[in-house]
C-alpha positions as CSV (number, residue, x, y, z in Angstrom):
1,M,121.3,125.4,133.3
2,E,117.6,124.5,134.0
3,K,116.0,122.3,131.3
4,A,113.0,123.9,129.4
5,N,109.7,122.2,130.4
6,P,108.6,120.0,127.4
7,W,105.3,120.9,128.1
8,F,105.9,124.1,126.5
9,G,107.1,122.8,123.3
10,F,103.9,120.9,123.2
11,I,101.6,123.3,123.7
12,G,103.8,125.9,121.1
13,G,103.2,122.9,118.7
14,I,99.5,123.1,119.0
15,I,99.3,126.8,119.0
16,A,101.8,128.0,116.6
17,P,100.1,128.5,113.1
18,G,101.3,126.6,110.0
19,K,100.4,124.7,106.8
20,H,98.6,121.9,109.1
21,N,96.4,124.1,110.8
22,F,95.8,127.1,108.2
23,W,92.0,126.4,108.2
24,I,91.8,125.8,111.8
25,W,93.4,129.5,112.3
26,F,91.6,131.1,109.4
27,Q,88.1,129.7,110.4
28,T,88.5,130.7,114.1
29,I,89.7,134.5,113.2
30,F,87.0,134.6,110.4
31,M,84.0,133.6,113.2
32,L,85.3,136.0,115.8
33,G,85.5,138.8,113.2
34,G,82.0,138.0,112.4
35,L,80.6,138.2,115.7
36,F,82.6,141.0,117.3
37,F,82.8,143.3,113.8
38,G,80.0,142.1,111.8
39,H,77.3,141.6,114.4
40,W,76.3,138.4,113.4
41,N,73.7,136.7,115.5
42,P,75.7,134.1,117.9
43,L,73.2,131.6,117.8
44,L,73.7,131.0,114.0
45,V,77.2,130.5,114.5
46,V,76.4,127.8,117.4
47,M,73.8,126.4,114.7
48,A,76.3,126.2,111.8
49,Y,78.7,124.0,114.3
50,F,76.0,121.7,114.9
51,F,75.1,121.3,111.8
52,E,78.6,120.6,110.5
53,T,77.9,116.9,110.8
54,I,75.9,117.3,107.6
55,I,79.0,118.3,105.8
56,I,81.0,115.6,107.7
57,G,78.5,113.3,106.4
58,I,78.6,114.2,102.8
59,T,82.3,114.0,102.6
60,H,82.4,110.6,104.5
61,I,80.0,109.6,101.9
62,V,82.3,110.7,99.0
63,K,85.4,108.9,100.8
64,M,83.5,105.4,101.2
65,I,82.4,105.8,97.3
66,V,86.1,106.7,96.5
67,V,87.4,103.6,98.7
68,W,85.0,101.3,97.3
69,K,85.8,102.0,93.9
70,Y,89.8,102.9,93.8
71,G,91.1,102.0,97.3
72,K,93.9,99.2,97.3
73,A,93.4,98.0,100.9
74,H,89.5,97.8,100.3
75,Q,90.0,95.8,97.1
76,M,92.7,93.4,98.8
77,S,90.2,92.8,101.6
78,V,87.3,92.0,99.2
79,K,89.7,89.6,97.5
80,M,90.6,87.8,101.0
81,D,86.8,87.6,102.3
82,P,84.4,88.3,99.5
83,Y,81.4,87.4,101.7
84,D,82.0,90.1,104.3
85,T,78.5,91.8,103.6
86,M,79.8,95.1,105.8
87,N,82.7,95.4,103.3
88,H,80.4,96.0,100.0
89,F,78.6,98.9,98.3
90,G,75.7,97.7,100.4
91,S,77.3,99.6,103.5
92,I,77.2,102.7,102.0
93,P,73.4,103.2,101.7
94,F,73.3,101.7,105.1
95,F,75.6,104.7,106.4
96,I,73.7,107.2,104.6
97,M,70.2,105.9,106.5
98,H,71.4,105.5,109.9
99,Y,73.7,108.7,109.9
100,F,70.9,110.9,108.5
101,F,68.7,109.4,110.9
102,F,70.7,111.0,113.7
103,V,71.5,114.1,111.7
104,G,67.5,114.4,111.8
105,I,67.1,113.7,115.6
106,Q,69.8,116.3,116.2
107,S,67.9,119.2,114.1
108,V,64.9,118.7,116.0
109,F,66.6,119.5,119.0
110,V,68.9,122.5,117.7
111,F,65.5,124.0,116.5
112,L,64.0,123.7,119.8
113,F,66.7,125.0,121.4
114,F,67.9,128.0,119.2
115,G,64.8,128.0,117.0
116,K,63.2,131.6,119.3
117,G,66.3,133.5,118.6
118,V,66.7,133.1,114.7
119,N,64.3,134.6,112.1
120,G,62.4,132.0,109.9
121,I,62.6,129.3,112.4
122,V,59.4,127.5,113.2
123,E,58.0,124.2,115.0
124,P,61.1,122.1,115.8
125,F,59.7,119.1,113.7
126,H,59.4,121.4,110.3
127,I,63.0,120.3,109.5
128,F,63.2,121.1,105.8
129,E,60.9,124.6,106.2
130,N,64.0,125.3,109.1
131,Y,66.7,124.4,107.1
132,G,65.6,126.6,104.1
133,A,65.2,129.5,106.6
134,L,68.9,128.9,107.7
135,L,70.3,128.7,104.1
136,S,68.7,131.9,103.2
137,N,70.1,133.4,106.1
138,R,73.3,135.3,104.6
139,E,75.0,135.2,108.3
140,F,74.4,131.6,108.5
141,L,75.4,130.7,105.0
142,L,79.1,132.3,105.5
143,V,79.8,130.4,108.5
144,F,78.5,127.0,106.8
145,S,80.3,127.6,103.8
146,L,83.4,128.2,105.7
147,L,83.1,124.9,107.7
148,A,82.4,123.2,104.3
149,I,85.4,124.6,102.6
150,T,87.6,123.5,105.6
151,Q,86.1,120.0,105.6
152,I,86.5,120.1,101.2
153,S,90.1,121.1,101.5
154,R,91.3,118.6,103.9
155,L,89.4,116.0,101.9
156,T,91.2,117.1,98.6
157,S,94.4,117.6,100.2
158,D,94.9,114.5,102.4
159,W,92.3,112.1,101.1
160,F,92.7,112.5,97.4
161,F,96.3,113.7,96.6
162,G,97.5,112.4,99.9
163,G,96.6,108.9,98.5
164,K,95.0,108.2,101.8
165,F,91.9,106.4,100.2
166,H,94.3,103.3,99.6
167,Q,94.6,102.6,103.4
168,Y,91.1,101.9,104.7
169,T,88.3,99.7,103.6
170,I,84.6,100.6,103.7
171,K,84.2,98.3,106.6
172,E,86.5,100.4,108.7
173,L,85.0,103.5,107.7
174,M,81.4,102.7,108.4
175,F,81.6,104.3,112.0
176,Q,84.5,106.4,111.6
177,P,82.6,109.9,111.9
178,Y,81.0,109.2,114.9
179,L,83.7,109.7,117.5
180,R,84.6,113.1,116.1
181,I,80.9,113.9,115.9
182,F,80.7,113.1,119.4
183,I,83.4,115.6,120.5
184,Q,82.0,118.2,118.0
185,Q,78.6,117.8,120.0
186,F,79.9,117.8,123.3
187,V,81.7,121.3,122.7
188,A,78.5,122.6,121.0
189,I,76.1,121.3,123.8
190,L,78.5,123.2,126.3
191,G,77.3,126.2,124.4
192,V,73.9,124.9,124.9
193,F,74.0,125.2,128.6
194,T,75.7,128.4,128.6
195,F,73.3,129.8,126.7
196,I,70.4,128.5,128.9
197,L,72.6,130.1,132.1
198,F,73.2,133.2,131.1
199,Q,70.8,133.8,128.2
200,K,73.8,135.6,126.1
201,G,74.5,133.8,122.8
202,E,77.6,135.8,122.5
203,E,79.3,133.7,125.5
204,A,77.8,130.5,124.0
205,A,79.3,131.3,120.6
206,I,82.9,132.5,122.0
207,L,83.1,129.2,124.3
208,V,82.2,126.6,121.3
209,I,84.5,128.8,118.7
210,G,87.3,128.5,121.6
211,L,86.7,124.9,122.4
212,R,86.6,123.5,118.6
213,F,89.7,125.6,117.7
214,L,91.9,123.8,120.7
215,T,90.2,120.6,120.0
216,D,91.2,121.0,115.9
217,L,94.4,122.1,116.9
218,T,95.1,119.0,118.9
219,M,93.9,116.9,116.4
220,A,96.2,118.5,113.7
221,L,99.1,118.2,115.9
222,A,98.5,114.4,116.3
223,R,98.2,114.0,112.6
224,K,101.4,115.5,111.8
225,N,103.7,114.6,115.2
226,E,104.5,111.1,115.5
227,V,105.6,111.6,119.3
228,V,102.4,113.0,120.1
229,K,100.3,110.1,118.1
230,G,102.7,107.7,120.2
231,K,101.4,109.0,123.2
232,L,98.0,108.8,122.6
233,I,98.2,105.2,121.4
234,K,100.3,104.5,124.8
235,G,96.8,105.7,126.3
236,M,95.0,103.5,124.1
237,L,96.5,100.4,125.0
238,K,96.1,100.8,128.8
239,N,92.9,100.9,128.4
240,N,91.7,98.3,125.9
241,D,92.7,95.0,124.7
242,L,94.5,96.2,121.5
243,T,97.5,95.2,119.9
244,E,99.6,98.5,118.9
245,P,99.1,98.1,115.2
246,E,95.2,97.9,115.9
247,A,95.4,101.0,118.2
248,R,97.6,102.9,115.4
249,K,94.9,102.2,112.9
250,Q,91.9,103.3,115.2
251,L,93.8,106.5,116.0
252,D,94.4,107.0,112.2
253,I,90.9,106.6,111.2
254,F,89.4,108.6,114.2
255,L,92.4,111.6,113.1
256,E,91.0,111.3,109.4
257,T,87.6,112.8,110.2
């Protein structure tokens, strides 16, 4: 009897709905339903995915404050090396400055590319005025709120109630969001190129939703499945001068974004 291909089980594990990926499925179905049946402006959907960086940044600041105040690993690290300036409260305002400087630059480019297709958006450098126009738009507010609910649900279930804030230090969290944001922005930029090539926002929005769906499902499976996580760690060890515990720690930090 021919053995089943293990890749089918792997792919099935990624796609199958479950508690670990409920919000990912719900978010994707909601987005596609709004596009096809609610006739949402697809450019607003793409912009909301870009500006998810704001939600990630705010939740990350909350993570850092909780770790600084209550985290056991952080407090132990400070006792061992009290002069490590990157491991003290001052790292939090430093993170806020460099992170939201990045968000400001990102906002200018997003408004430049998509501003003409959205009512109320003016010159790309008028960032706060443009944000006001977006937040007064019901469609954008729905999409943005759903993305926020997804992030907050993970923050409360995994970080707070799951006790993961005890496992990290502020220093380890300093640049945690950037790799996840790089992937997120890469997906959204593909949507930009699709829009530029075909001048059709629907195709761009569907591409962004679909790629984000697969990316988030894969990350959710890696968080849940030690076999998948082990394969990713082996890949990291091939390309970096890391020990296995260091590679595991870096992967865990990335998967927690």
